[in-house]
C-alpha distance (Angstrom), angle and dihedral (degrees) to the residues before:
residue distance angle dihedral
M1 . . .
V2 3.77 . .
E3 3.88 91.4 .
L4 3.81 90.9 49.5
L5 3.81 91.9 50.3
A6 3.82 96.8 40.3
G7 3.74 95.0 49.4
P8 3.86 99.4 68.3
L9 3.80 91.4 37.8
V10 3.71 94.9 60.7
G11 3.80 93.8 37.5
A12 3.86 94.6 -102.3
A13 3.82 94.4 126.9
V14 3.81 111.1 109.4
S15 3.76 131.1 -166.5
D16 3.86 96.3 -151.1
K17 3.79 108.7 41.9
L18 3.86 93.0 177.6
A19 3.79 94.0 55.8
E20 3.74 90.2 44.8
K21 3.80 95.4 43.5
N22 3.79 87.0 -135.3
W23 3.82 113.3 137.8
G24 3.65 99.0 167.1
N25 3.85 127.9 -120.9
L26 3.70 137.1 -83.0
V27 3.80 107.2 -150.3
L28 3.77 123.0 -168.5
A29 3.83 115.7 -168.3
L30 3.83 112.3 -159.0
D31 3.74 132.5 173.3
P32 3.87 105.1 -126.2
S33 3.71 93.3 -152.1
L34 3.79 88.1 69.3
L35 3.79 91.9 59.6
G36 3.78 99.2 46.3
N37 3.77 135.9 -86.3
P38 3.82 105.9 14.2
E39 3.79 95.7 -145.9
L40 3.84 93.0 48.9
I41 3.77 90.0 48.3
K42 3.83 92.3 49.0
A43 3.86 90.6 48.7
R44 3.73 91.5 51.0
M45 3.82 94.3 46.5
S46 3.76 90.7 49.6
A47 3.85 90.5 53.2
V48 3.82 90.0 51.3
L49 3.82 92.2 49.9
E50 3.84 92.8 47.8
R51 3.78 89.2 52.9
V52 3.73 89.3 51.4
R53 3.78 91.6 48.2
S54 3.86 93.5 49.6
A55 3.79 97.4 41.1
P56 3.84 119.3 127.3
R57 3.79 111.6 -80.4
Q58 3.79 129.0 -136.8
P59 3.88 117.3 -122.4
G60 3.76 110.3 -75.7
V61 3.77 95.8 24.9
S62 3.77 109.1 117.0
E63 3.82 96.7 -179.8
I64 3.74 145.7 -4.7
L65 3.81 116.7 -120.5
L66 3.80 122.1 -153.4
P67 3.81 119.1 -137.0
G68 3.81 110.2 -68.5
E69 3.77 97.2 14.4
R70 3.87 95.1 101.1
G71 3.79 90.0 49.1
N72 3.75 93.3 47.7
R73 3.75 93.1 50.6
L74 3.82 91.1 49.0
A75 3.78 91.0 48.4
A76 3.80 91.5 52.6
T77 3.79 90.9 49.8
R78 3.82 92.1 51.0
V79 3.78 92.5 48.2
S80 3.79 90.8 49.4
A81 3.77 93.1 48.2
G82 3.88 93.0 44.2
M83 3.83 93.0 -132.8
V84 3.78 141.9 79.2
P85 3.81 120.0 -139.9
I86 3.74 110.9 -137.3
E87 3.83 128.6 -156.7
P88 3.85 108.1 -104.5
N89 3.85 96.8 -119.0
M90 3.86 90.3 49.0
L91 3.78 90.6 50.6
A92 3.80 92.6 50.2
S93 3.77 91.8 50.3
L94 3.84 91.4 48.6
R95 3.79 89.3 51.5
V96 3.74 92.0 52.5
M97 3.82 91.6 48.8
A98 3.88 90.8 47.8
A99 3.85 90.2 51.8
K100 3.79 92.4 53.8
F101 3.81 93.4 49.7
G102 3.81 90.7 47.6
A103 3.78 94.4 55.7
P104 3.88 122.8 92.3
G105 3.78 109.4 -105.1
G106 3.83 90.1 21.9
P107 3.72 126.0 141.1
I108 3.86 125.4 -40.6
G109 3.72 110.2 -63.6
V110 3.78 99.3 40.6
T111 3.89 114.5 114.4
S112 3.74 123.3 -130.7
S113 3.83 88.3 -101.7
G114 3.82 90.4 61.3
T115 3.80 95.4 -110.8
A116 3.75 126.8 120.4
P117 3.81 115.9 -104.7
R118 3.72 123.7 -121.0
A119 3.68 116.3 -85.8
G120 3.82 126.4 -101.2
R121 3.74 123.8 12.7
D122 3.87 96.2 -5.1
A123 3.79 90.6 59.7
W124 3.75 90.6 69.0
E125 3.75 91.5 57.9
S126 3.76 90.9 59.7
Y127 3.91 93.9 60.9
S128 3.61 121.7 101.3
V129 3.94 118.3 -103.0
A130 3.84 90.0 -105.5
T131 3.78 90.1 54.2
K132 3.72 92.2 46.8
L133 3.79 91.4 53.1
V134 3.78 92.5 53.3
H135 3.85 96.8 39.6
G136 3.75 102.9 44.1
R137 3.74 120.9 -167.7
H138 3.77 116.1 -131.3
S139 3.77 142.9 134.5
I140 3.79 100.3 -126.7
E141 3.76 115.7 117.5
D142 3.74 116.1 -136.7
P143 3.91 108.7 -162.5
Y144 3.78 90.6 -154.2
N145 3.86 98.5 44.2
S146 3.80 92.0 -134.3
S147 3.75 115.4 -168.1
G148 3.78 92.0 -130.6
P149 3.80 122.6 49.1
P150 3.89 107.6 -95.3
L151 3.80 122.4 -128.1
W152 3.76 113.4 -126.4
Q153 3.81 98.8 -153.2
T154 3.76 99.3 -176.8
A155 3.74 135.9 114.2
T156 3.80 97.8 -150.3
F157 3.86 136.2 28.9
A158 3.85 127.1 -147.9
Q159 3.81 115.2 -113.1
P160 3.85 125.9 -137.1
T161 3.85 93.3 -115.7
S162 3.80 139.7 -14.0
T163 3.81 89.0 -93.4
T164 3.83 104.0 38.4
N165 3.81 131.0 66.4
G166 3.77 128.8 -139.0
P167 3.81 124.0 -147.9
Y168 3.79 91.6 -85.6
D169 3.73 135.2 33.1
Y170 3.81 111.3 155.1
T171 3.82 124.4 19.5
R172 3.81 92.5 -132.7
S173 3.77 89.3 63.9
G174 3.79 98.4 36.6
N175 3.80 140.4 -13.7
P176 3.83 126.2 -179.9
T177 3.85 91.7 -134.1
R178 3.83 91.2 55.6
D179 3.81 91.4 45.4
M180 3.71 90.9 53.0
L181 3.79 89.6 50.9
Q182 3.75 93.0 47.4
E183 3.81 95.4 47.2
Q184 3.86 90.8 47.8
M185 3.78 92.3 50.0
A186 3.82 93.3 47.1
A187 3.82 89.9 51.5
L188 3.82 91.2 49.9
E189 3.77 92.7 46.9
G190 3.92 95.0 45.6
A191 3.82 87.1 -120.3
D192 3.80 131.6 141.7
R193 3.79 93.4 -133.9
A194 3.85 139.5 9.1
L195 3.76 125.8 -158.9
A196 3.93 120.6 -158.2
F197 3.84 122.4 -144.7
T198 3.76 132.3 -174.7
S199 3.91 91.2 -106.6
G200 3.74 140.7 -3.9
M201 3.77 90.8 -99.7
A202 3.75 92.7 53.9
A203 3.82 87.3 54.7
L204 3.87 92.7 48.4
A205 3.78 91.1 45.8
A206 3.85 88.2 56.5
V207 3.85 89.7 49.3
A208 3.88 91.7 50.3
K209 3.76 88.1 59.0
L210 3.76 90.5 69.3
A211 3.79 86.0 81.4
G212 3.75 113.9 71.3
V213 3.82 134.5 -161.1
G214 3.78 111.1 -50.7
E215 3.84 95.2 16.5
H216 3.73 130.7 111.6
I217 3.86 140.7 -121.0
V218 3.78 127.1 -161.7
A219 3.82 117.0 -155.8
G220 3.75 138.6 160.5
E221 3.72 128.6 -86.7
D222 3.81 92.9 -131.7
L223 3.76 105.2 61.2
Y224 3.78 142.0 151.8
G225 3.81 108.1 -85.9
G226 3.84 93.4 -115.9
T227 3.83 91.4 50.1
S228 3.76 91.0 47.6
R229 3.85 91.8 53.9
L230 3.79 92.3 45.4
L231 3.75 91.6 55.2
S232 3.68 98.7 40.9
M233 3.75 101.8 40.9
V234 3.87 111.9 17.1
V235 3.79 104.5 33.8
P236 3.85 97.6 48.9
A237 3.76 90.1 50.2
A238 3.85 85.1 63.3
G239 3.80 92.1 55.8
V240 3.73 97.7 -99.9
S241 3.82 119.8 128.9
V242 3.77 123.2 -139.0
T243 3.77 131.7 -157.6
N244 3.81 120.9 -167.7
V245 3.75 119.9 -155.1
D246 3.81 140.8 168.9
M247 3.79 98.5 -90.7
S248 3.72 93.2 -166.6
D249 3.88 85.1 73.8
V250 3.78 107.2 68.2
E251 3.85 91.5 -167.1
K252 3.74 92.3 59.0
V253 3.81 89.0 50.1
R254 3.80 91.4 52.2
R255 3.87 92.0 49.4
A256 3.81 90.4 49.3
I257 3.74 94.7 55.5
I258 3.84 115.3 91.7
P259 3.78 111.3 -157.2
G260 3.75 112.6 -130.0
K261 3.83 92.0 15.0
T262 3.80 106.6 51.6
K263 3.76 106.2 81.6
L264 3.83 101.1 168.0
V265 3.80 137.4 33.3
M266 3.78 113.2 -166.7
I267 3.79 116.1 -158.2
E268 3.82 132.7 -171.4
S269 3.88 115.6 -167.8
P270 2.95 115.2 -161.6
T271 3.83 91.2 22.0
N272 3.73 124.3 -132.1
P273 2.97 119.6 -98.9
R274 3.87 105.3 1.5
M275 3.79 95.4 43.0
Q276 3.85 95.2 -132.1
I277 3.74 117.5 172.1
C278 3.87 120.7 -131.2
D279 3.77 129.2 -161.1
I280 3.78 94.6 -116.4
R281 3.82 95.4 179.6
A282 3.85 92.2 52.5
I283 3.72 94.5 45.5
C284 3.79 93.9 47.7
A285 3.76 90.7 50.4
A286 3.83 91.5 51.3
A287 3.82 92.0 50.0
R288 3.64 96.0 45.9
A289 3.80 91.8 52.1
A290 3.89 86.4 55.7
G291 3.82 91.6 48.0
A292 3.82 95.7 -109.4
V293 3.70 128.3 137.4
T294 3.85 120.6 -122.7
C295 3.69 127.7 -143.0
V296 3.82 121.4 -175.9
D297 3.79 120.2 -160.6
N298 3.84 99.6 -141.2
S299 3.75 96.5 175.5
I300 3.84 95.4 121.5
M301 3.79 94.5 51.8
C302 3.82 103.3 23.2
P303 3.87 119.1 -166.5
T304 3.82 94.8 -65.6
F305 3.74 89.1 72.5
Q306 3.75 107.8 19.5
R307 3.86 133.1 21.8
P308 3.84 109.4 -163.9
L309 3.80 93.2 -170.6
D310 3.80 89.3 63.2
L311 3.85 87.3 55.3
G312 3.80 92.4 54.7
A313 3.72 103.4 -90.9
D314 3.84 118.3 144.4
I315 3.89 95.4 -148.8
S316 3.79 131.1 25.9
M317 3.78 115.6 -161.9
T318 3.71 119.4 -164.9
S319 3.81 123.7 -178.0
G320 3.86 105.8 -140.4
T321 3.77 87.0 -161.8
K322 3.78 89.5 74.1
F323 3.82 127.6 45.5
I324 3.86 96.0 -12.6
G325 3.82 94.1 53.0
G326 3.73 93.7 37.8
H327 3.81 96.9 173.9
A328 3.83 103.3 70.8
D329 3.81 89.9 -118.1
V330 3.75 104.7 106.3
T331 3.86 139.5 48.7
L332 3.73 115.2 -149.5
G333 3.83 141.4 152.6
I334 3.80 126.6 -165.4
L335 3.80 128.2 -167.3
S336 3.68 113.9 -164.0
I337 3.86 119.2 -167.1
K338 3.72 145.9 175.9
V339 3.78 122.4 -127.2
G340 3.79 90.7 -110.0
V341 3.79 96.7 66.3
R342 3.80 90.9 50.2
R343 3.83 88.1 58.9
R344 3.82 90.7 51.7
T345 3.78 99.0 45.1
T346 3.74 141.6 32.9
W347 3.77 122.4 -111.0
């Protein structure tokens, strides 16, 4: 395989093998240790190769090349010349391909300006949202390279040995399917980390715990029913006070924030159910100035249409049960965060 790939790249591919007397090479790569004493095997192989090199030659044959030597010589010549000659048909095909990738609206990987994206991790950022949703970015290795993310439905994972641990042991503490989801959501949200919960309310309940006894939360007056009950019945019982304001009025939000006491500002935009729009950027700036953390419930828009972290929010909460799920067959909550909020809070 190495010879087949290396040949065209160094200009070694030929259209007439008979005229060039170039029949190609069959390369076998063996680990000498599997055959016995490595040094003895190496000595015997060297003796065989030397006999091949010094074998009687047919008329017109000036030398006998061992596998790889022709390609090595060609590669050295190309490096010295600073250029690689390409077979005309191959060059024509490459030019056609390059033209397609250089045109606006071309194949995946071309930016809206018609220029090719930077290689590696940055290339993914240039894709459209639709492409990002199909081609998720994650670090999980699937041994079977399935086109759709597999579901690892298991409670426990086998370990390499009795004294060493693999990346996963118990699904409660880690599961590759959950990690794939979290990494995909973090990438879509523009976050450093995303955390998956069994529901949107489970995620918001975790956020509410950022405020401790004697501290204060500011939230909207038009809230999802579960959030409203959490803040009116559960949170106050834990010794945390809550103020509800019209979040579509930034001045009312500013007046409700108590510097030094308000630890959390919870925003919905658009709100549920009245679909009110809030100035997320302005509210986040006011909260940050007072030392408070901001959490935006982004369930209505989801990251395909709005990214609260780009507007200054510390936490973006998306209920996967809503727009992301779309089929009323799953409950899910996702918290997406930047590194900064992790330094200022305890998770």
